[in-house]
C-alpha positions as CSV (number, residue, x, y, z in Angstrom):
1,M,109.5,95.3,108.8
2,Q,111.2,92.9,105.9
3,Q,110.9,90.5,108.5
4,L,107.2,90.5,107.3
5,F,108.3,88.5,104.1
6,S,109.6,85.6,105.8
7,D,108.7,82.1,104.8
8,E,109.4,81.1,108.3
9,I,106.7,83.0,110.1
10,C,104.6,80.5,112.2
11,L,102.2,82.1,114.7
12,K,100.1,80.1,117.0
13,A,97.4,80.4,120.5
14,N,93.8,79.1,120.8
15,G,94.2,75.6,118.9
16,I,95.0,77.9,116.2
17,I,97.9,78.4,113.6
18,L,98.5,80.6,110.9
19,K,101.8,79.9,108.8
20,P,102.4,81.3,104.6
21,L,100.2,80.0,102.4
22,S,101.4,77.9,99.8
23,L,99.7,75.3,96.9
24,Q,100.4,72.9,99.4
25,H,97.0,74.2,101.0
26,E,94.9,73.9,97.7
27,E,92.8,71.2,98.9
28,G,92.3,72.3,101.8
29,L,91.1,75.6,101.3
30,K,89.2,74.3,98.2
31,H,87.2,72.2,101.3
32,A,86.9,75.6,103.4
33,C,85.5,77.4,100.6
34,Q,83.1,74.7,100.0
35,D,81.6,74.5,103.4
36,G,78.6,77.2,102.9
37,E,79.6,77.6,99.3
38,L,81.0,81.2,100.6
39,W,81.8,82.0,96.6
40,N,78.0,83.0,96.5
41,I,78.4,85.8,98.9
42,R,78.3,88.3,96.9
43,V,80.6,90.8,98.9
44,T,83.7,88.7,99.9
45,S,86.5,88.1,97.7
46,V,86.3,84.3,98.6
47,P,86.6,82.4,95.0
48,H,85.1,79.7,93.4
49,V,86.2,76.2,94.7
50,S,87.4,75.8,90.9
51,Q,89.5,79.1,90.9
52,V,91.3,78.5,94.6
53,N,94.5,77.5,92.3
54,A,94.7,80.9,91.0
55,Y,93.9,82.7,94.1
56,I,96.6,81.2,95.9
57,E,99.1,81.9,92.5
58,T,98.3,85.5,93.3
59,A,98.4,86.4,96.4
60,L,102.0,84.3,96.2
61,Q,102.9,86.4,93.3
62,Q,101.5,89.7,95.3
63,K,103.9,88.1,98.3
64,Q,106.6,88.1,95.8
65,Q,106.1,91.7,95.0
66,Q,105.9,92.7,98.8
67,C,102.7,94.0,98.7
68,R,100.9,91.1,101.0
69,V,101.5,88.3,103.1
70,P,99.2,85.7,102.7
71,F,98.7,82.8,105.6
72,V,96.5,79.8,106.0
73,V,94.3,79.1,108.7
74,L,94.9,75.7,110.3
75,R,93.3,74.0,113.0
76,E,96.2,72.5,115.1
77,S,95.0,69.4,116.7
78,D,94.1,68.0,113.1
79,G,96.0,70.6,110.6
80,T,92.6,71.1,109.3
81,V,92.5,74.0,107.1
82,L,90.0,76.7,108.2
83,G,90.5,79.3,106.0
84,T,93.0,82.2,104.9
85,T,93.6,85.8,105.7
86,S,96.7,88.3,105.0
87,F,98.6,91.3,105.8
88,H,98.7,93.3,102.3
89,D,98.6,96.9,101.4
90,I,102.0,97.7,103.0
91,I,103.4,100.8,103.4
92,L,107.3,100.4,104.8
93,S,108.2,104.0,104.6
94,V,105.2,104.8,107.4
95,R,104.8,101.5,108.8
96,R,101.2,100.6,108.0
97,L,99.5,97.5,106.9
98,E,96.5,96.3,106.6
99,I,94.7,92.9,107.1
100,G,92.5,91.5,105.2
101,Y,91.7,88.6,102.2
102,T,89.9,87.0,105.4
103,W,87.5,84.3,104.7
104,Y,87.0,80.9,107.1
105,A,84.8,78.0,106.4
106,Q,81.3,78.5,107.6
107,S,81.2,76.2,110.4
108,V,83.8,78.3,111.9
109,Q,82.4,81.8,111.5
110,R,81.4,83.3,114.9
111,T,83.5,81.0,117.3
112,H,86.6,82.0,118.2
113,V,88.7,81.6,115.0
114,N,88.6,84.7,113.6
115,T,89.0,86.6,117.6
116,T,92.2,84.5,117.5
117,C,93.5,85.2,114.1
118,K,93.1,88.9,114.5
119,L,94.6,89.0,118.0
120,L,97.7,87.0,116.7
121,L,98.5,89.1,113.6
122,L,97.5,92.1,115.4
123,A,100.2,91.3,118.0
124,Y,102.7,90.7,115.3
125,A,102.3,94.1,114.0
126,F,102.6,96.6,116.9
127,E,105.0,94.0,118.7
128,Q,106.9,91.8,116.5
129,L,106.9,94.6,113.1
130,N,106.5,97.6,115.3
131,A,104.1,99.0,112.7
132,E,102.6,102.5,113.3
133,T,99.1,101.6,111.7
134,V,97.0,98.7,111.1
135,G,94.0,98.6,108.9
136,L,91.0,97.0,107.9
137,R,88.4,97.0,105.3
138,T,85.2,95.6,104.3
139,D,82.6,96.2,101.8
140,I,80.1,98.7,102.9
141,F,77.0,96.2,102.6
142,N,79.4,93.6,104.0
143,L,77.2,94.3,108.0
144,K,78.8,91.1,109.2
145,S,82.2,91.7,108.8
146,Q,81.6,95.5,109.9
147,K,80.2,93.9,112.8
148,A,82.9,91.8,113.3
149,I,85.6,94.3,112.9
150,E,83.7,96.5,115.2
151,R,83.9,93.7,118.0
152,L,87.6,93.9,117.9
153,G,87.4,97.7,119.5
154,I,89.1,98.7,116.4
155,K,87.9,102.1,115.4
156,K,86.1,103.4,111.8
157,D,88.2,105.6,109.6
158,G,85.0,106.3,106.8
159,V,83.6,105.2,104.1
160,L,85.2,105.6,100.4
161,R,83.2,106.5,97.8
162,G,83.1,104.3,94.8
163,Y,86.5,102.3,95.8
164,A,86.5,99.5,94.1
165,L,84.4,96.8,91.6
166,R,82.6,93.4,93.4
167,R,83.1,90.3,90.9
168,D,79.5,90.7,89.7
169,G,80.8,94.3,88.0
170,T,79.1,96.7,90.9
171,I,81.1,99.1,91.9
172,R,81.7,99.1,96.3
173,D,81.8,102.0,98.9
174,T,84.6,100.5,101.2
175,V,84.7,101.2,104.9
176,M,87.7,101.4,106.4
177,Y,89.1,101.1,109.9
178,S,92.8,101.0,111.6
179,S,94.0,101.2,114.7
180,V,97.4,102.6,116.0
181,K,100.2,101.2,117.8
182,G,99.0,103.6,121.4
183,E,95.6,102.0,120.8
184,W,97.2,97.8,121.2
185,L,97.4,97.5,125.1
186,N,93.5,98.2,125.3
187,I,92.5,96.7,122.0
188,Q,94.9,93.2,123.4
189,A,93.5,93.5,126.4
190,H,89.8,93.8,125.0
191,L,90.5,90.4,122.4
192,N,92.1,88.5,125.7
193,D,88.8,89.1,127.6
194,L,86.6,87.9,124.5
195,M,88.5,84.7,124.2
196,R,87.6,84.2,128.0
197,Q,84.2,84.7,127.1
198,Y,84.0,82.2,124.8
199,H,86.4,79.9,126.6
200,K,83.0,80.0,129.1
201,T,80.7,79.1,126.6
202,P,79.2,75.2,126.5
């Protein structure tokens, strides 16, 4: 799984590109988080527009520490930055990682973008990295995120009580989800079916 930390990773499908996040993407991410003023959503980790530089710097530091691999999400046709996502909580010894730190400009939410990103990341994790387990997590009050994860066909593991602090200082319960290698082919077929449905939508 050491290839996970390569700066050469570039994943592409359905008009979406995932490539390593860098400071060059700062202005694009600022525009993305301003699309809907996403930092006002209490149950997400979207930075305020003034904190995007620090957000990227933190992600890059965590990459150096080999505990997070951040990506920028781009629209292939024009290079527009649509958001960001990451592999994180990487445990090499048991071949486990999680997908998170995910957010998109409001204008591309509820489109094919999230499904495409999850399809790309899950395929890379299971097929290229030979991961055993891929996890996802979200705030117990982020019902929109829970619905999106469950729509992907990924199973709910349970709830971790009093797991983390939100930005406003309140303590959150965290809903945990995961998929294991043996489930990947079924999930892949399901995600491809979802993509076909998007393409049929006017």
